[in-house]
FIKOLNU-314440 format. One line per field, with one value per residue (C-alpha): x, y, z. Coordinates in pm, 1 decimal, padded with zeros to 6 digits. Layout:
BEGIN
c1 [X, ...]
c2 [Y, ...]
c3 [Z, ...]
This chain:
BEGIN
c1 [02694.9, 02402.3, 02521.4, 02464.6, 02154.3, 02067.8, 01749.4, 01556.6, 01612.6, 01504.3, 01146.6, 01068.2, 00746.1, 00545.3, 00351.1, 00038.7, -00283.2, -00504.2, -00333.1, -00324.7, -00355.4, -00017.8, 00219.7, 00517.2, 00466.8, 00426.6, 00759.4, 00924.4, 00767.2, 00889.0, 01241.2, 01237.6, 01110.2, 01377.8, 01650.4, 01739.5, 01673.9, 01678.0, 01405.6, 01065.2, 01051.9, 00736.5, 00576.0, 00480.2, 00843.8, 00972.3, 01231.1, 01112.4, 01343.4, 01119.1, 00976.1, 01305.4, 01221.0, 01163.8, 00831.6, 00717.1, 00824.5, 00648.6, 00318.2, 00331.7, 00268.3, 00461.8, 00524.1, 00803.2, 00847.8, 01120.7, 01333.6, 01383.2, 01550.3, 01564.0, 01680.7, 01448.4, 01486.8, 01790.0, 01595.6, 01617.3, 01288.3, 01307.4, 01009.2, 00901.9, 00687.2, 00469.1, 00263.4, -00107.9, -00229.3, -00391.3, -00162.2, 00141.3, 00020.5, 00314.6, 00541.5, 00277.4, 00293.6, 00674.7, 00672.9, 00407.6, 00620.9, 00925.8, 00784.7, 00726.1, 00419.9, 00213.5, 00108.9, -00208.1, -00256.5, -00603.7, -00699.2, -00903.3, -01127.1, -01188.2, -01217.3, -01191.6, -01116.8, -01081.3, -00702.4, -00746.5, -00969.6, -00736.0, -00428.6, -00619.7, -00729.1, -00373.0, -00229.8, -00490.2, -00418.8, -00043.2, -00104.4, 00085.6, 00034.9, -00130.8, -00144.5, -00386.3, -00267.3, -00534.7, -00348.7, -00432.1, -00629.6, -00550.6, -00754.8, -01104.4, -01375.6, -01137.0, -01323.3, -01123.3, -01421.8, -01602.9, -01286.3, -01272.2, -01640.3, -01595.3, -01285.1, -01468.9, -01764.4, -01576.8, -01245.4, -01275.4, -01405.5, -01046.2, -00972.8, -00879.8, -00768.3, -00457.5, -00508.1, -00781.5, -00720.1, -00744.2, -00949.0, -00977.9, -00920.9, -00792.0, -00842.3, -00624.7, -00353.8, -00242.9, -00333.8, -00429.1, -00254.8, -00519.1, -00261.6, -00073.6, -00384.7, -00175.3, -00216.8, 00060.2, 00029.7, 00189.4, 00479.0, 00355.0, 00708.2, 00675.8, 00966.6, 00783.6, 00826.9, 00529.8, 00464.5, 00320.8, 00011.7, -00292.2, -00590.1, -00830.8, -01123.8, -01382.1, -01216.4, -01164.2, -01490.7, -01431.4, -01078.3, -01205.1, -01473.6, -01219.0, -00957.7, -01205.4, -01258.4, -00880.7, -00822.9, -01112.1, -00946.6, -00599.6, -00720.5, -00914.5, -00590.1, -00477.1, -00660.4, -00438.2, -00490.1, -00867.1, -00885.6, -00674.5, -00874.4, -01210.6, -01096.9, -00904.1, -00995.7, -00797.8, -00554.5, -00422.3, -00266.3, 00095.7, 00235.6, 00442.9, 00130.9, -00052.0, 00232.9, 00249.1, -00126.0, -00118.9, 00151.5, -00041.6, -00361.0, -00181.4, -00016.8, -00347.6, -00538.5, -00779.0, -00629.8, -00535.3, -00405.9, -00503.8, -00274.3, -00344.8, -00179.7, -00069.1, 00229.5, 00228.5, 00243.8, 00481.4, 00234.1, 00199.0, 00515.8, 00695.1, 00392.9, 00363.6, 00731.3, 00686.9, 00377.1, 00569.0, 00832.8, 00569.3, 00329.2, 00519.7, 00721.0, 01093.5, 01273.8, 01400.1, 01044.4, 00959.7, 01000.1, 01001.1, 00889.4, 01126.2, 01215.7, 01542.4, 01616.0, 01853.7, 01561.6, 01263.7, 01154.7, 00973.2, 01182.4, 01158.5, 01431.3, 01543.2, 01700.2, 02036.8, 02392.1, 02497.4, 02265.2, 02367.0, 02268.4, 01917.7, 01791.9, 01504.7, 01534.8, 01210.6, 01279.7, 01493.3, 01580.8, 01764.5, 01921.5, 02183.4, 02457.9, 02345.5, 02106.8, 02023.1, 01871.4, 01700.1, 01691.2, 01589.7, 01811.5, 01606.4, 01897.9, 02274.6, 02467.1, 02490.4, 02857.4, 03000.2, 03264.3, 03144.0, 02949.2, 02585.0, 02375.2, 02047.1, 01867.4, 01604.5, 01873.8, 02119.7, 02383.2, 02625.0, 02611.2, 02911.5, 02825.5, 03008.1, 02946.8, 02646.7, 02474.3, 02241.5, 01994.0, 01770.4, 01569.6, 01824.8, 02113.9, 02350.3, 02613.1, 02862.8, 02876.7, 03066.1, 02752.1, 02376.5, 02279.5, 01993.6, 01648.2, 01777.8, 01724.7, 01999.4, 02091.9, 02357.1, 02441.6, 02536.0, 02365.0, 02368.2, 02069.9, 01888.8, 01553.4, 01275.3, 01138.8, 01459.4, 01634.8, 02007.6, 02170.0, 02499.1, 02608.8, 02636.9, 02281.0, 02034.6, 01719.4, 01433.0, 01194.6, 00834.3, 00813.9, 00627.7, 00272.5, 00218.4, -00117.2, -00203.1, -00173.4, -00513.9, -00442.9, -00257.9, -00115.4, 00085.9, 00435.2, 00587.8, 00926.4, 00875.3, 01158.1, 01405.0, 01673.9, 01440.9, 01377.4, 01709.6, 01680.2, 01319.4, 01381.9, 01654.1, 01458.9, 01148.7, 01357.0, 01497.7, 01150.9, 01028.5, 01319.1, 01243.3, 00865.7, 00735.1, 00374.6, 00457.1, 00427.1, 00536.5, 00417.0, 00387.5, 00078.0, 00075.3, -00099.2, 00107.2, 00428.9, 00398.1, 00520.6, 00245.3, 00294.6, 00053.1, 00032.8, -00209.1, -00361.7, -00321.9, -00125.4, 00107.7, 00195.8, 00223.9, 00475.7, 00667.3, 00684.0, 00808.3, 01064.1, 01199.4, 01252.7, 01417.6, 01636.6, 01729.0, 01658.4, 01402.2, 01103.6, 00790.9, 00428.4, 00159.2, -00187.7, -00468.1, -00408.2, -00605.1, -00897.2, -00834.5, -01153.9, -01197.2, -01410.6, -01586.7, -01877.5, -02216.3, -02327.7, -02194.9, -02121.2, -01906.0, -01737.4, -01522.5, -01237.4, -01028.4, -00690.5, -00559.0, -00268.8, -00084.6, 00235.6, 00361.9, 00566.7, 00465.1, 00134.8, -00044.0, -00354.0, -00549.4, -00916.3, -01034.1, -01379.7, -01408.9, -01664.4, -01645.9, -01820.4, -01834.9, -01675.7, -01795.0, -01576.2, -01321.0, -01072.1, -00833.6, -00816.8, -00477.6, -00532.3, -00816.8, -00842.3, -00938.8, -00830.9, -00964.5, -00885.0, -01203.8, -01078.4, -01190.4, -01043.0, -00724.4, -00856.4, -00611.0, -00281.5, -00214.1, 00107.6, -00089.6, -00292.0, -00032.6, -00038.0, -00419.5, -00406.7, -00148.0, -00372.7, -00669.0, -00462.2, -00353.4, -00715.9, -00810.2, -00534.2, -00659.1, -01017.5, -01353.2, -01522.3, -01288.1, -00937.6, -00951.7, -00825.9, -01079.5, -01117.1, -01317.6, -01351.8, -01343.8, -01241.5, -01291.5, -01152.0, -01379.7, -01331.2, -01111.6, -00884.3, -00517.4, -00311.0, -00023.9, 00208.5, 00075.3, -00035.7, 00202.2, 00194.3, 00161.8, -00145.8, -00318.9, -00230.0, -00399.5, -00703.3, -00739.8, -00722.0, -00982.7, -01214.3, -01213.1, -01297.5, -01592.1, -01726.4, -01682.0, -01875.4, -02172.1, -02143.6, -02289.8, -01958.7, -01959.1, -01715.3, -01655.1, -01527.0, -01351.7, -01572.2, -01415.0, -01542.1, -01522.3, -01544.1, -01608.6, -01609.2, -01763.1, -01930.8, -02301.2, -02403.1, -02224.8, -02362.2, -02653.9, -02427.8, -02189.1, -02476.3, -02610.8, -02267.1, -02225.2, -02550.5, -02412.6, -02109.2, -02324.2, -02244.2, -02441.0, -02454.0, -02410.8, -02458.1, -02413.9, -02273.8, -02212.7, -01839.6, -01849.3, -01787.0, -02066.1, -01932.4, -02080.1, -01909.6, -02068.6, -01975.5, -02044.3, -01949.1, -01841.5, -01694.1, -01324.3, -01370.2, -01595.8, -01357.4, -01010.0, -01016.3, -01220.4, -00947.8, -00985.1, -01360.3, -01443.3, -01252.3, -01468.7, -01792.0, -01700.9, -01485.2, -01188.4, -01344.4, -01407.2, -01166.6, -01191.9, -01027.1, -01065.6, -01002.7, -01074.8, -01371.4, -01482.4, -01568.4, -01915.3, -02064.8, -02047.6, -02401.8, -02518.3, -02543.3, -02172.2, -02041.7, -02064.0, -01850.2, -01578.7, -01584.0, -01560.2, -01267.2, -01092.7, -01145.3, -01025.2, -00709.0, -00640.2, -00683.0, -01022.8, -01314.4]
c2 [-02137.7, -02250.9, -02431.3, -02314.1, -02483.0, -02550.5, -02379.9, -02708.7, -02732.7, -02376.0, -02283.8, -01917.5, -01910.3, -01618.5, -01643.8, -01428.8, -01385.2, -01159.0, -00973.9, -01194.5, -01527.2, -01640.3, -01605.3, -01497.3, -01776.7, -02019.8, -01897.4, -01967.5, -02313.5, -02401.0, -02283.5, -02489.8, -02801.2, -02762.3, -02728.8, -02371.3, -02247.5, -02425.3, -02234.7, -02097.1, -01716.8, -01535.7, -01228.8, -01108.6, -01120.4, -00945.7, -01217.7, -01378.2, -01411.9, -01229.8, -00947.2, -00781.9, -00420.7, -00204.3, -00081.9, -00443.2, -00534.9, -00228.3, -00305.6, -00685.1, -00724.2, -00748.3, -00419.3, -00515.3, -00830.7, -01054.8, -01308.8, -01634.7, -01931.3, -02287.2, -02628.1, -02926.2, -03262.3, -03143.0, -02840.0, -02472.5, -02307.1, -01927.6, -01801.0, -01439.2, -01338.7, -01056.3, -00806.8, -00873.6, -00525.4, -00328.7, -00025.8, -00234.5, -00410.0, -00257.2, -00523.2, -00783.4, -00678.2, -00693.4, -01042.5, -01167.9, -01048.6, -01264.9, -01589.4, -01925.5, -01996.0, -01863.0, -02016.8, -01836.7, -01874.2, -01888.5, -01871.7, -02187.9, -01996.2, -01698.4, -01861.7, -01652.3, -01291.9, -00985.5, -01020.4, -01377.0, -01257.3, -00976.2, -01200.7, -01464.4, -01209.1, -01076.8, -01426.9, -01514.8, -01195.4, -01270.0, -01637.3, -01751.8, -02117.3, -02132.6, -02349.1, -02288.2, -02356.9, -02362.3, -02254.6, -02236.7, -02562.4, -02568.0, -02251.3, -02236.8, -02225.0, -02371.4, -02553.2, -02698.6, -02813.1, -02480.4, -02307.7, -02539.0, -02478.9, -02100.7, -02111.4, -02305.8, -02069.1, -01737.5, -01812.1, -02100.0, -02455.9, -02561.4, -02568.3, -02933.5, -03068.9, -03286.9, -03351.6, -03350.7, -03282.8, -03525.6, -03330.1, -02951.2, -02681.4, -02838.5, -03185.8, -03121.1, -03384.6, -03439.7, -03473.5, -03746.0, -03752.2, -03828.6, -03938.8, -04167.9, -04270.8, -04235.5, -04043.9, -03828.0, -03744.7, -03444.1, -03518.8, -03261.1, -03123.5, -02825.3, -02960.7, -03020.2, -03395.5, -03624.5, -03994.3, -04207.5, -04398.6, -04579.2, -04363.3, -04350.2, -04582.7, -04308.0, -04105.3, -04379.3, -04312.9, -03939.1, -03991.2, -04202.9, -03945.1, -03661.8, -03882.7, -03965.3, -03592.4, -03543.6, -03830.8, -03709.9, -03369.1, -03511.2, -03763.5, -03496.7, -03314.5, -03572.1, -03790.6, -04091.6, -04057.3, -04024.1, -04327.9, -04537.1, -04412.4, -04494.5, -04838.0, -04957.1, -04729.6, -04492.2, -04753.6, -04805.0, -04455.6, -04459.3, -04197.0, -04056.9, -04023.3, -03850.2, -03600.4, -03538.5, -03484.1, -03264.6, -03043.0, -03020.1, -02921.6, -02658.8, -02516.3, -02478.0, -02359.4, -02654.4, -02763.9, -02551.6, -02796.0, -02740.6, -02832.8, -02780.6, -02764.2, -02526.7, -02296.4, -02249.1, -02626.0, -02674.8, -02933.1, -03016.2, -02829.1, -03123.2, -03203.2, -02840.2, -02832.0, -03156.5, -03007.6, -02697.4, -02909.3, -03133.5, -02854.7, -02532.8, -02525.4, -02488.6, -02182.5, -02391.9, -02451.4, -02081.7, -01892.0, -01519.7, -01266.6, -00977.0, -00725.7, -00721.1, -00350.0, -00397.6, -00483.1, -00434.1, -00793.4, -00994.3, -01283.0, -01549.8, -01591.0, -01930.8, -01981.5, -02114.8, -02024.6, -02029.9, -01740.2, -01370.5, -01202.4, -01063.9, -00976.6, -00773.3, -00551.3, -00606.5, -00444.3, -00154.7, -00076.0, 00242.1, 00331.5, 00587.4, 00346.3, 00290.8, 00112.0, -00258.8, -00390.5, -00730.4, -00900.1, -01219.9, -01364.1, -01473.1, -01578.4, -01603.6, -01548.8, -01237.4, -01203.8, -00965.3, -00705.5, -00671.1, -00423.2, -00453.0, -00221.2, -00059.2, -00051.3, 00199.3, 00457.1, 00328.6, 00343.8, 00094.8, 00010.6, -00103.1, -00422.0, -00463.1, -00755.3, -00983.2, -01159.1, -01439.7, -01313.7, -01467.5, -01192.7, -00939.1, -01185.8, -01141.8, -01380.4, -01273.6, -01506.6, -01501.3, -01514.9, -01565.7, -01833.1, -01842.5, -01857.5, -01755.6, -01446.4, -01232.1, -00883.4, -00626.5, -00285.5, 00063.0, 00069.7, 00439.6, 00489.2, 00156.6, 00146.3, -00104.1, -00245.5, -00187.5, -00455.9, -00528.2, -00706.2, -00754.0, -00434.9, -00608.7, -00750.5, -00483.4, -00664.4, -00516.6, -00715.2, -00599.0, -00350.8, -00423.1, -00283.4, -00094.4, 00034.2, 00402.8, 00618.8, 00723.6, 00914.7, 01247.8, 01446.2, 01762.7, 01693.6, 01971.3, 01978.2, 01965.8, 02206.9, 02433.8, 02162.9, 01926.9, 02167.3, 02107.4, 01727.5, 01696.2, 01688.4, 01422.7, 01208.4, 01213.9, 01122.9, 00821.7, 00712.9, 00732.1, 00518.3, 00263.1, 00257.0, 00288.5, 00327.4, 00677.3, 00998.6, 01351.3, 01682.9, 02047.6, 02237.4, 02508.2, 02754.4, 02711.7, 02552.5, 02280.5, 01927.4, 01672.5, 01299.2, 01042.7, 00677.3, 00389.0, 00490.6, 00671.7, 00388.7, 00374.0, 00742.8, 00746.4, 00462.4, 00654.9, 00954.3, 00727.4, 00572.6, 00914.4, 00996.1, 00664.1, 00625.6, 00982.2, 01180.8, 01389.3, 01478.5, 01564.7, 01644.1, 01521.0, 01661.4, 01660.3, 01900.7, 02219.4, 02219.1, 02489.7, 02688.2, 02965.5, 03276.6, 03448.7, 03681.4, 03608.6, 03950.1, 04280.1, 04575.1, 04886.9, 05099.8, 05409.6, 05464.1, 05777.6, 05745.2, 06074.1, 06113.4, 06426.8, 06396.0, 06752.1, 06714.5, 06538.2, 06356.1, 06061.8, 06086.5, 05839.5, 05802.3, 05478.5, 05369.5, 05013.7, 04748.4, 04379.2, 04111.2, 03732.0, 03514.4, 03169.5, 02901.1, 02762.0, 02492.5, 02594.8, 02957.0, 03010.6, 03369.0, 03421.0, 03790.3, 03957.7, 04322.1, 04586.7, 04956.6, 05143.8, 05493.8, 05757.4, 06107.0, 06031.3, 06094.8, 05827.6, 05796.0, 05462.0, 05432.7, 05390.0, 05090.5, 04826.2, 04964.3, 04943.8, 04586.4, 04496.3, 04630.0, 04433.0, 04113.1, 04170.3, 04205.9, 03891.6, 03696.0, 03810.2, 03707.6, 03871.1, 03664.0, 03412.9, 03473.3, 03241.9, 03351.1, 03503.5, 03355.4, 03405.5, 03782.9, 04056.8, 04401.2, 04711.1, 05050.8, 05311.5, 05635.1, 05814.4, 06109.2, 06180.1, 06470.4, 06621.0, 06614.9, 06371.3, 06079.8, 05786.0, 05415.0, 05323.6, 05546.2, 05387.0, 05038.0, 05115.1, 05272.6, 04978.1, 04730.4, 04907.0, 04976.6, 04607.0, 04510.2, 04751.5, 04637.2, 04266.5, 04297.2, 04429.1, 04161.5, 03867.6, 03705.6, 03329.3, 03064.5, 02764.6, 02422.6, 02149.5, 01859.0, 01517.9, 01219.2, 00894.6, 00552.7, 00307.4, -00069.2, -00271.2, -00609.0, -00579.1, -00628.6, -00303.3, -00090.6, 00040.8, 00139.8, 00318.9, 00507.5, 00615.8, 00732.5, 00932.0, 01114.6, 01223.6, 01362.6, 01581.4, 01341.6, 01302.2, 00948.4, 00954.8, 00585.7, 00224.0, -00054.5, -00424.9, -00495.5, -00875.3, -01135.8, -00993.9, -00639.1, -00301.3, 00018.7, 00341.2, 00671.4, 00986.7, 01353.4, 01444.8, 01765.4, 01712.9, 01845.9, 01547.2, 01273.7, 01360.5, 01044.6, 00833.0, 00567.3, 00488.9, 00535.9, 00315.9, 00031.3, 00064.6, 00066.3, -00232.5, -00440.1, -00335.1, -00494.0, -00166.8, 00012.7, 00353.1, 00606.8, 00982.4, 01264.6, 01636.9, 01732.9, 02095.0, 02370.5, 02443.1, 02704.6, 02608.1, 02568.1, 02879.9, 02707.2, 02622.5, 02961.3, 03124.9, 02847.2, 02904.6, 03278.6, 03223.1, 02986.1, 03249.1, 03516.8, 03287.2, 03199.8, 03569.5, 03642.1, 03812.6, 03757.9]
c3 [00655.6, 00443.5, 00134.4, -00222.4, -00364.4, -00727.3, -00855.6, -00861.1, -00483.6, -00402.5, -00305.3, -00229.0, -00029.9, 00107.6, 00434.1, 00413.3, 00606.6, 00812.0, 01095.4, 01404.3, 01220.0, 01356.2, 01058.9, 01269.2, 01524.5, 01234.6, 01093.2, 01429.4, 01441.6, 01090.7, 01177.0, 01496.3, 01318.2, 01050.2, 01313.7, 01214.2, 01570.3, 01903.8, 02085.4, 01986.0, 02000.6, 02108.6, 01950.7, 02299.0, 02410.7, 02096.6, 02030.7, 01707.4, 01408.5, 01161.2, 01375.7, 01470.6, 01388.2, 01702.2, 01556.9, 01520.6, 01872.1, 02011.2, 01837.5, 01841.9, 01469.0, 01142.3, 00962.7, 00722.8, 00520.1, 00658.7, 00471.2, 00664.5, 00487.5, 00620.2, 00497.3, 00471.1, 00297.4, 00100.8, -00021.7, 00065.4, 00154.3, 00183.5, 00379.5, 00338.4, 00635.3, 00498.7, 00706.0, 00737.1, 00834.7, 00552.8, 00592.9, 00496.4, 00182.2, -00004.8, 00144.9, 00066.2, -00300.7, -00294.3, -00145.9, -00387.8, -00679.2, -00600.3, -00458.4, -00623.3, -00412.0, -00121.1, 00209.2, 00313.9, 00687.8, 00847.2, 01212.9, 01284.4, 01523.8, 01290.1, 00945.6, 00631.2, 00729.2, 00514.1, 00501.5, 00377.1, 00095.1, -00010.8, -00016.6, -00210.8, -00471.9, -00505.0, -00543.8, -00807.3, -01001.8, -00989.0, -01079.9, -00772.8, -00661.8, -00321.2, -00008.4, 00279.6, 00631.7, 00900.6, 01213.7, 01584.6, 01597.5, 01970.7, 02032.5, 02177.6, 01909.8, 01648.8, 01372.2, 01082.7, 00877.5, 00910.7, 00783.5, 00480.7, 00405.5, 00431.1, 00212.5, -00056.4, -00041.2, -00022.3, -00191.9, -00439.0, -00478.6, -00548.9, -00174.0, -00103.0, 00238.0, 00245.0, 00615.4, 00877.1, 01248.0, 01535.6, 01786.2, 01815.3, 02078.2, 02401.5, 02253.9, 01947.1, 01943.9, 01583.4, 01216.4, 00970.0, 00631.0, 00368.7, 00111.3, 00349.5, 00550.5, 00864.4, 01188.7, 01335.4, 01703.3, 01874.6, 02105.0, 02355.5, 02397.0, 02162.0, 01958.4, 01629.7, 01639.6, 01593.5, 01637.7, 01358.2, 01463.1, 01331.8, 01245.9, 01543.4, 01478.4, 01519.8, 01241.2, 00979.1, 00795.7, 00798.5, 00664.8, 00373.2, 00290.4, 00265.4, 00095.5, -00180.9, -00243.1, -00262.7, -00505.8, -00724.0, -00754.1, -00825.4, -01081.3, -01268.3, -01350.5, -01605.4, -01859.8, -01789.2, -01415.2, -01439.6, -01668.0, -01430.7, -01131.9, -01287.9, -01400.0, -01093.5, -00804.7, -00588.7, -00458.4, -00811.4, -00812.2, -00694.5, -00455.5, -00744.6, -00961.2, -00678.5, -00634.3, -01010.5, -01032.6, -00723.0, -00874.3, -01199.0, -01017.2, -00810.5, -01123.1, -01310.4, -01003.5, -00980.1, -00645.4, -00345.2, -00084.1, 00278.3, 00568.0, 00936.4, 01275.2, 01546.7, 01523.1, 01900.3, 01961.4, 01665.4, 01536.9, 01167.5, 01069.7, 00909.9, 00695.0, 00587.1, 00487.8, 00294.1, 00133.7, 00025.8, -00146.1, -00307.8, -00401.3, -00465.9, -00790.8, -00744.9, -00876.0, -01169.1, -01291.8, -01312.7, -01640.5, -01578.3, -01841.9, -01912.1, -02183.0, -02375.6, -02403.1, -02697.8, -02928.0, -02690.5, -02741.2, -02475.1, -02345.6, -02074.9, -01814.9, -01687.7, -01345.8, -01455.9, -01356.6, -01721.8, -01805.7, -01772.6, -01445.4, -01401.1, -01051.5, -00906.5, -00598.0, -00404.5, -00067.9, 00055.3, 00415.8, 00515.1, 00847.2, 00955.3, 00849.7, 00492.4, 00260.4, 00236.4, -00087.1, -00094.5, -00433.9, -00609.8, -00881.3, -01184.3, -01403.5, -01369.3, -01047.2, -00827.9, -00730.9, -00474.5, -00563.7, -00923.5, -01134.0, -01245.4, -01458.1, -01362.1, -01701.0, -01582.7, -01515.4, -01778.6, -01504.5, -01355.2, -00984.6, -00789.4, -00598.8, -00269.9, -00036.1, -00081.7, 00205.4, 00293.4, 00552.0, 00815.5, 00978.8, 01098.0, 01078.3, 00782.9, 00653.0, 00386.1, 00085.9, -00240.7, -00454.5, -00461.5, -00711.4, -00965.3, -00810.5, -00469.0, -00254.1, -00103.1, 00008.8, -00076.0, 00066.3, -00046.4, -00386.6, -00467.9, -00698.7, -00733.0, -00554.3, -00491.6, -00817.3, -01015.5, -01218.1, -01196.5, -01489.5, -01672.0, -01850.4, -02188.4, -02175.6, -02056.3, -01947.9, -01750.2, -01533.4, -01483.8, -01197.1, -00875.6, -00872.3, -00548.9, -00418.1, -00457.1, -00140.9, -00006.9, 00315.0, 00329.3, 00618.5, 00666.1, 00800.1, 01009.9, 01183.3, 01559.3, 01629.4, 01454.5, 01455.7, 01267.3, 00979.7, 00805.5, 00844.0, 00725.7, 00349.9, 00364.5, 00611.3, 00392.3, 00087.2, 00271.0, 00379.6, 00019.6, -00094.6, 00175.7, 00121.8, -00237.5, -00116.4, 00013.1, -00189.2, -00101.4, -00239.1, -00142.0, -00042.9, -00310.0, -00081.0, 00235.5, 00108.0, 00375.2, 00309.3, 00242.8, 00293.7, 00150.7, 00251.4, 00297.6, 00629.9, 00960.9, 01123.7, 00825.5, 00843.9, 01223.0, 01204.2, 00935.2, 01172.1, 01453.8, 01219.1, 01113.4, 01478.8, 01563.1, 01255.1, 01164.0, 01483.1, 01293.4, 01511.9, 01313.3, 01383.6, 01148.5, 01103.6, 00851.0, 00561.5, 00517.9, 00279.1, 00020.8, -00002.7, -00255.6, -00265.6, -00552.9, -00628.1, -00779.5, -00912.5, -01046.8, -00819.4, -00819.1, -00555.5, -00522.4, -00280.2, -00226.4, -00058.2, 00077.6, 00316.0, 00424.7, 00631.4, 00627.1, 00312.1, -00007.9, 00042.0, -00116.6, -00327.8, -00541.8, -00630.5, -00793.8, -00903.9, -01029.4, -01114.7, -01024.6, -01231.1, -01189.6, -01456.9, -01557.1, -01393.0, -01635.3, -01520.1, -01797.4, -01673.3, -01510.9, -01393.0, -01142.6, -01244.6, -01568.5, -01526.3, -01765.9, -01806.9, -01906.8, -01826.0, -02075.6, -02088.1, -01897.7, -01546.8, -01431.4, -01613.6, -01782.2, -01580.8, -01257.7, -01385.1, -01284.7, -00929.8, -00916.1, -01050.2, -00787.9, -00513.0, -00649.5, -00655.4, -00295.0, -00191.3, -00381.7, -00209.3, 00132.5, 00057.0, 00112.8, 00383.3, 00543.7, 00414.8, 00113.3, -00230.6, -00468.8, -00817.8, -01138.2, -01118.6, -01382.1, -01253.7, -01467.5, -01359.8, -01518.6, -01321.3, -01071.9, -01007.2, -00963.5, -00824.1, -01023.4, -00719.8, -00457.9, -00676.7, -00649.2, -00727.2, -00357.9, -00331.2, -00633.2, -00508.5, -00176.9, -00345.4, -00584.7, -00298.3, -00086.4, -00381.7, -00468.2, -00111.0, -00101.2, -00437.8, -00359.9, -00034.6, -00234.3, -00507.4, -00310.4, -00210.3, -00149.2, -00023.2, -00249.6, -00143.1, -00345.3, -00448.3, -00503.9, -00698.8, -00503.2, -00666.7, -00384.9, -00438.7, -00155.9, -00102.8, -00180.3, 00183.1, 00276.9, -00007.7, 00200.3, 00490.0, 00254.7, 00087.3, 00424.2, 00531.0, 00208.9, 00285.4, 00622.9, 00437.6, 00207.2, -00075.4, -00399.1, -00533.8, -00912.7, -00977.7, -00875.0, -01089.9, -01019.8, -00997.0, -01008.8, -00735.6, -00522.0, -00517.8, -00607.2, -00720.3, -00598.2, -00763.6, -00565.0, -00538.4, -00185.2, -00039.5, 00031.2, 00384.4, 00457.7, 00343.3, 00473.4, 00689.6, 00450.7, 00414.0, 00784.1, 00805.8, 00505.3, 00669.6, 00978.4, 00777.3, 00557.6, 00795.0, 00576.3, 00267.2, 00083.3, -00150.5, -00313.4, -00538.2, -00502.4, -00748.9, -00753.0, -00969.7, -00922.3, -00673.2, -00533.7, -00301.9, 00064.2, 00205.6, 00388.4, 00727.9, 00718.6, 00604.9, 00948.1, 01101.5, 00839.9, 00904.0, 01281.4, 01231.0, 01021.3, 01286.1, 01562.0, 01370.8, 01314.7, 01683.1, 01646.3, 01878.6]
């Protein structure tokens, strides 16, 4: 059992980076070096501590965040291995919300990738202290110094190496500590141990060059340090002063320390763990903003056992056996078998057992202390982002900010047995993943599911099948076209039917007129009775209107509902015996169809407004792509940091997969928002295709 640590000995650290940079292997290497495991797991074999989910093992990449604590130098370091793929940034946001610092992992052969940039921007916006770890120095084409140069150019000048490598690629054999001016050579046994050695003679000058840069940065964090440095040189600064200056620089963002090594070789792990303890603030040094709901005042929470309980649920997992809620304690202690209040719902939650977790392993404990991370089960109503606190002190922590869903599909039950399970399964998925949204297609009644991308939603469908035995099919949603008319026309229709007994008779003459589009208009039809002389009784008008509405619902050209129409009934006939409501409903319906066909009917499509933010070098490609989508560019504005925002109107039919396609165009560096704007006439050359599709769907040739 892992002992209970005081907040000043707890460091909650997120591992982030571009997909494939080696975060999960790095997690294994850190666990092995710390003695938490005895053997290095492999992503390819599906036996790593953090990637335990079947979906992760199947795809060979992280999909969920994973909590992995270890003990090092009488400290507890809780690693949160976060997904790197863009479709799973919801877990990245959750992890970023509860950590004390971030280790951003880079592939030494790839340099700064798009995932690196996005994580960096998120960490900066959240004011999270950062460490860079340049991984995979044993790979072909690895180049530590190129990575540092790219990081300084693309990310920030604050990037400051604490180490330099000894050799690269196949010749990589260790690292040089710039602070200690000592070399550490790999043991070659993949056990994480290294041998202290003198700095190779051919690297001494290079070490001094990079050490001078490091000391310059550290000294600049404090007036006393810079004065001592300028007067007596770098050797006058004690190791304690260097650590204090380093922590100060990390806290204010002027220093982002860079460590290096190889997760696969378990090289550099001890130095990285030491660097985390030296560089990342402990939980005790973090003051967390919150709101006291008794007086709605802003307060700051301190990680102390003497304080009342305040904890944030940052991750929820649901399976057929129940719900698991991961939380961080910001103040007080989280005891099992107690009661806590959810201030958002103003309801108490019964707390059962609480657990320490390492990947999928769970260990029951009596309590989770301040600053620490744990898990509990069977919370009935608390979801991700909710606060739990003592009932007599309602305090609410800021919620987690999740990205907006951008990709929508229709979710259909695969078989009859799946229909009854679909609603509950979707509800559980929404509770587990806050980046999902569900809605209903108002025209078809089908369930719509929105997420962050195609891969995201496909994995959700697989998860529903695996966890809840609910088989679903997903497809792109229908585009809801509309039809209307562009000029005035009239028509007459006589309905006459004799069946031997009482017959049916109705004669209706009506006029159709286009109405100006009005978004505030709730009724697509303006129905007017212009009958003079009583040729049609007033009592038959509702039947005629009903027939007109049926015809409008069925469409004129391609089966889409008709909108913005005024219909005036101005003539007709009735029979004293045979006229009935059903007859006038039929006559009204057919008269409308005849008149609408003569009134220049058109099909209209929904037009969306896209606001697309991309690096400037991709702006031309995005503009060209918008032209192929029948888009109209409304404007371009600089968005800062070398980015441009393009605003354009694009038919919805042309951008159903835009979340995926924009990634391809911009190497995943582009973002966008989309909102409905208005309807426009479909171009003439596309109308025939829509009509043919309608006929084919109805079984016509």
